[in-house]
C-alpha positions as a LaTeX table, in Angstrom:
\begin{tabular}{lrrr}
\hline
Residue & $x$ (\AA) & $y$ (\AA) & $z$ (\AA) \\
\hline
Met1 & 92.31 & $-117.23$ & 7.03 \\
Asp2 & 95.69 & $-118.05$ & 5.48 \\
Arg3 & 94.39 & $-121.52$ & 4.52 \\
Leu4 & 91.39 & $-119.98$ & 2.81 \\
Ile5 & 93.62 & $-117.59$ & 0.87 \\
Asp6 & 95.99 & $-120.44$ & $-0.06$ \\
Leu7 & 93.03 & $-122.57$ & $-1.21$ \\
His8 & 91.69 & $-119.66$ & $-3.27$ \\
Asn9 & 95.09 & $-118.99$ & $-4.85$ \\
Gly10 & 95.70 & $-122.69$ & $-5.51$ \\
Ile11 & 92.40 & $-123.12$ & $-7.32$ \\
Phe12 & 92.58 & $-119.93$ & $-9.36$ \\
Asp13 & 96.26 & $-120.39$ & $-10.24$ \\
Gln14 & 95.14 & $-123.59$ & $-11.99$ \\
Val15 & 92.22 & $-121.79$ & $-13.66$ \\
Ala16 & 94.60 & $-119.09$ & $-14.92$ \\
Lys17 & 96.53 & $-121.79$ & $-16.81$ \\
Leu18 & 93.44 & $-122.25$ & $-19.00$ \\
Asp19 & 93.89 & $-118.69$ & $-20.37$ \\
Gly20 & 94.77 & $-120.11$ & $-23.80$ \\
Leu21 & 91.25 & $-121.49$ & $-24.16$ \\
Ile22 & 89.66 & $-118.03$ & $-24.04$ \\
Pro23 & 90.26 & $-117.26$ & $-27.76$ \\
Leu24 & 89.04 & $-120.72$ & $-28.77$ \\
Leu25 & 85.89 & $-120.18$ & $-26.72$ \\
Ala26 & 85.44 & $-116.71$ & $-28.27$ \\
Arg27 & 85.65 & $-118.25$ & $-31.75$ \\
Leu28 & 83.16 & $-120.95$ & $-30.72$ \\
Val29 & 80.72 & $-118.34$ & $-29.38$ \\
Phe30 & 81.17 & $-116.32$ & $-32.58$ \\
Ala31 & 80.48 & $-119.42$ & $-34.70$ \\
Gly32 & 77.46 & $-120.40$ & $-32.64$ \\
Thr33 & 75.84 & $-116.97$ & $-32.54$ \\
Leu34 & 77.05 & $-114.79$ & $-35.40$ \\
Leu35 & 78.36 & $-116.93$ & $-38.27$ \\
Gly36 & 74.85 & $-117.90$ & $-39.40$ \\
Tyr37 & 73.60 & $-114.36$ & $-38.85$ \\
Phe38 & 76.21 & $-112.79$ & $-41.12$ \\
Trp39 & 76.01 & $-115.50$ & $-43.78$ \\
Ala40 & 72.20 & $-115.28$ & $-43.90$ \\
Ser41 & 72.51 & $-111.51$ & $-44.25$ \\
Gly42 & 75.07 & $-111.93$ & $-47.02$ \\
Met43 & 72.83 & $-114.40$ & $-48.86$ \\
Thr44 & 70.07 & $-111.78$ & $-49.06$ \\
Lys45 & 72.43 & $-109.56$ & $-51.01$ \\
Leu46 & 73.50 & $-112.00$ & $-53.73$ \\
Gly47 & 72.14 & $-111.58$ & $-57.23$ \\
Asp48 & 70.81 & $-114.38$ & $-59.41$ \\
Gly49 & 72.94 & $-117.10$ & $-60.96$ \\
Phe50 & 76.50 & $-118.23$ & $-60.57$ \\
Phe51 & 77.91 & $-114.70$ & $-60.73$ \\
Gly52 & 75.42 & $-113.35$ & $-58.21$ \\
Phe53 & 78.35 & $-112.44$ & $-55.97$ \\
Leu54 & 79.36 & $-109.83$ & $-58.56$ \\
Ala55 & 75.92 & $-108.61$ & $-59.69$ \\
Leu56 & 74.33 & $-108.06$ & $-56.31$ \\
Ser57 & 70.61 & $-107.70$ & $-55.67$ \\
Thr58 & 68.74 & $-104.44$ & $-55.46$ \\
Gly59 & 68.10 & $-105.35$ & $-51.82$ \\
Ala60 & 71.84 & $-105.30$ & $-51.17$ \\
Tyr61 & 72.01 & $-101.68$ & $-52.22$ \\
Ala62 & 68.84 & $-100.87$ & $-50.25$ \\
Gln63 & 70.29 & $-102.41$ & $-47.10$ \\
Ile64 & 73.61 & $-100.62$ & $-47.33$ \\
Phe65 & 72.55 & $-97.32$ & $-48.95$ \\
Pro66 & 68.87 & $-96.96$ & $-47.98$ \\
Arg67 & 68.56 & $-93.20$ & $-48.48$ \\
Gln68 & 70.46 & $-93.13$ & $-51.76$ \\
Met69 & 68.33 & $-95.98$ & $-53.11$ \\
Glu70 & 65.14 & $-94.19$ & $-52.15$ \\
Ala71 & 66.43 & $-91.04$ & $-53.87$ \\
Val72 & 66.99 & $-92.93$ & $-57.16$ \\
Leu73 & 63.71 & $-94.87$ & $-56.83$ \\
Tyr74 & 65.59 & $-98.15$ & $-56.31$ \\
Asp75 & 67.25 & $-98.01$ & $-59.72$ \\
Thr76 & 70.79 & $-99.26$ & $-59.10$ \\
Ser77 & 71.90 & $-98.15$ & $-62.55$ \\
Gln78 & 71.79 & $-94.58$ & $-61.26$ \\
Leu79 & 74.40 & $-95.33$ & $-58.62$ \\
Gly80 & 78.11 & $-95.18$ & $-59.30$ \\
Val81 & 81.14 & $-97.41$ & $-59.05$ \\
Phe82 & 81.67 & $-96.30$ & $-55.45$ \\
His83 & 78.29 & $-97.71$ & $-54.43$ \\
Trp84 & 78.96 & $-100.97$ & $-56.30$ \\
Ala85 & 82.40 & $-101.30$ & $-54.64$ \\
Val86 & 81.05 & $-100.66$ & $-51.12$ \\
Val87 & 78.12 & $-103.05$ & $-51.54$ \\
Thr88 & 80.31 & $-105.74$ & $-53.09$ \\
Ala89 & 83.04 & $-105.41$ & $-50.45$ \\
Gly90 & 80.47 & $-105.36$ & $-47.66$ \\
Thr91 & 78.73 & $-108.45$ & $-48.99$ \\
Trp92 & 81.96 & $-110.36$ & $-49.45$ \\
Ala93 & 83.05 & $-109.30$ & $-45.97$ \\
Glu94 & 79.91 & $-110.90$ & $-44.52$ \\
Phe95 & 81.09 & $-114.25$ & $-45.88$ \\
Ile96 & 84.88 & $-114.05$ & $-45.76$ \\
Leu97 & 85.59 & $-112.40$ & $-42.38$ \\
Pro98 & 83.36 & $-114.73$ & $-40.31$ \\
Leu99 & 84.81 & $-117.76$ & $-42.10$ \\
Leu100 & 88.37 & $-116.61$ & $-41.35$ \\
Ile101 & 87.46 & $-116.13$ & $-37.68$ \\
Val102 & 85.89 & $-119.58$ & $-37.34$ \\
Leu103 & 88.85 & $-121.23$ & $-39.07$ \\
Gly104 & 91.26 & $-119.20$ & $-36.98$ \\
Leu105 & 93.06 & $-117.86$ & $-40.05$ \\
Leu106 & 94.31 & $-114.26$ & $-40.02$ \\
Thr107 & 92.13 & $-114.03$ & $-36.95$ \\
Arg108 & 93.36 & $-110.73$ & $-35.58$ \\
Leu109 & 92.91 & $-108.92$ & $-38.90$ \\
Ala110 & 89.57 & $-110.60$ & $-39.60$ \\
Ser111 & 88.31 & $-109.70$ & $-36.12$ \\
Leu112 & 89.45 & $-106.12$ & $-36.51$ \\
Gly113 & 87.67 & $-106.03$ & $-39.87$ \\
Met114 & 84.51 & $-107.41$ & $-38.26$ \\
Ile115 & 84.64 & $-104.73$ & $-35.56$ \\
Gly116 & 84.75 & $-102.10$ & $-38.30$ \\
Phe117 & 81.94 & $-103.91$ & $-40.09$ \\
Val118 & 79.75 & $-103.95$ & $-36.95$ \\
Ile119 & 80.38 & $-100.23$ & $-36.39$ \\
Val120 & 79.39 & $-99.38$ & $-39.98$ \\
Gln121 & 76.41 & $-101.75$ & $-39.76$ \\
Ser122 & 75.27 & $-100.07$ & $-36.55$ \\
Leu123 & 75.62 & $-96.57$ & $-37.97$ \\
Thr124 & 73.69 & $-97.64$ & $-41.08$ \\
Asp125 & 70.95 & $-99.14$ & $-38.92$ \\
Leu126 & 70.74 & $-95.99$ & $-36.81$ \\
Tyr127 & 71.03 & $-93.27$ & $-39.44$ \\
Gly128 & 70.33 & $-94.95$ & $-42.78$ \\
His129 & 67.35 & $-96.98$ & $-41.63$ \\
Gly130 & 66.12 & $-94.50$ & $-39.00$ \\
Gly131 & 66.81 & $-96.61$ & $-35.91$ \\
Ile132 & 68.07 & $-93.54$ & $-34.08$ \\
Gln133 & 64.46 & $-92.34$ & $-33.93$ \\
His134 & 63.52 & $-95.42$ & $-31.89$ \\
Pro135 & 65.14 & $-95.35$ & $-28.45$ \\
Glu136 & 64.58 & $-99.10$ & $-27.96$ \\
Thr137 & 66.75 & $-99.82$ & $-31.03$ \\
Leu138 & 69.67 & $-97.71$ & $-29.83$ \\
Gly139 & 69.17 & $-98.67$ & $-26.20$ \\
Ala140 & 71.13 & $-97.37$ & $-23.28$ \\
Trp141 & 73.66 & $-98.87$ & $-20.95$ \\
Phe142 & 72.89 & $-99.19$ & $-17.25$ \\
Asp143 & 69.14 & $-99.12$ & $-17.93$ \\
Lys144 & 68.33 & $-102.67$ & $-16.70$ \\
Val145 & 67.06 & $-103.58$ & $-20.20$ \\
Pro146 & 69.73 & $-105.73$ & $-21.92$ \\
Asp147 & 68.13 & $-106.34$ & $-25.31$ \\
Ser148 & 68.59 & $-103.24$ & $-27.45$ \\
Ala149 & 69.98 & $-104.09$ & $-30.88$ \\
Ile150 & 72.78 & $-101.56$ & $-30.92$ \\
Leu151 & 74.30 & $-100.61$ & $-27.57$ \\
Asp152 & 73.57 & $-103.89$ & $-25.79$ \\
Gln153 & 73.82 & $-106.72$ & $-28.31$ \\
Arg154 & 76.54 & $-105.27$ & $-30.48$ \\
Ala155 & 78.65 & $-104.42$ & $-27.44$ \\
Phe156 & 78.85 & $-108.17$ & $-26.77$ \\
Trp157 & 79.70 & $-108.84$ & $-30.42$ \\
Val158 & 82.55 & $-106.33$ & $-30.27$ \\
Leu159 & 83.78 & $-107.73$ & $-26.95$ \\
Val160 & 84.09 & $-111.23$ & $-28.43$ \\
Leu161 & 85.90 & $-109.79$ & $-31.46$ \\
Ala162 & 88.18 & $-107.64$ & $-29.27$ \\
Ile163 & 89.26 & $-110.76$ & $-27.36$ \\
Leu164 & 90.37 & $-112.23$ & $-30.70$ \\
Val165 & 92.16 & $-109.06$ & $-31.76$ \\
Ile166 & 94.07 & $-108.99$ & $-28.46$ \\
Lys167 & 94.72 & $-112.69$ & $-27.87$ \\
Gly168 & 94.72 & $-114.12$ & $-31.41$ \\
Ala169 & 93.00 & $-117.31$ & $-32.54$ \\
Gly170 & 94.07 & $-119.56$ & $-29.70$ \\
Ala171 & 94.16 & $-123.34$ & $-29.79$ \\
Leu172 & 92.87 & $-125.37$ & $-32.72$ \\
Ser173 & 93.41 & $-122.65$ & $-35.28$ \\
Leu174 & 95.03 & $-122.39$ & $-38.68$ \\
Asp175 & 96.98 & $-119.38$ & $-37.37$ \\
Arg176 & 98.65 & $-121.63$ & $-34.82$ \\
Ile177 & 99.30 & $-124.46$ & $-37.30$ \\
Leu178 & 100.67 & $-122.15$ & $-40.00$ \\
Gly179 & 102.67 & $-120.16$ & $-37.45$ \\
Arg180 & 104.44 & $-123.31$ & $-36.35$ \\
Gln181 & 104.95 & $-124.80$ & $-39.80$ \\
Val182 & 105.74 & $-121.72$ & $-41.88$ \\
Leu183 & 107.34 & $-119.41$ & $-39.36$ \\
Gly184 & 108.69 & $-121.99$ & $-36.91$ \\
Gln185 & 107.04 & $-120.22$ & $-34.00$ \\
Thr186 & 106.66 & $-122.08$ & $-30.76$ \\
Ala187 & 104.71 & $-119.36$ & $-28.93$ \\
Pro188 & 100.93 & $-119.33$ & $-29.26$ \\
Val189 & 99.56 & $-117.30$ & $-32.16$ \\
\hline
\end{tabular}
């Protein structure tokens, strides 16, 4: 039995040394599954022309403020500066935060921002778009059905982002390169 325990410990002591790859793998999973999702969503919000990132589409307002848009009959001119600022910041966040995560630049802050974004997105989907009225959209944990949009899928999104908040960007990241060059750090970032 002691040999079996020694074998187990010997193998998994070596596996534990690969701990630094976890953040890199989290960023890879994020890039492979969510980068395109958020960028495609952001693209639907851009207005026409070169300055479309400032003059966002009516659809952008409808996605983020569905009830307010319905109340003003989809006339964005009836909404205020607050609505413009939220829609603009939200749209830019869909491009900037995922890019920062994939590059491994300001990864902890970008991941924390994405967690907040996912929470707001989920609340908007549930209450703004009426998803709360459809139990399959909200889902439930421990129900043997792993494909609800909110409680199941977004829990995995937040888990990947939480790994990055806790552990940082890991290997092959701009955080690590800049940390070593600018700050002279030798410890992993």
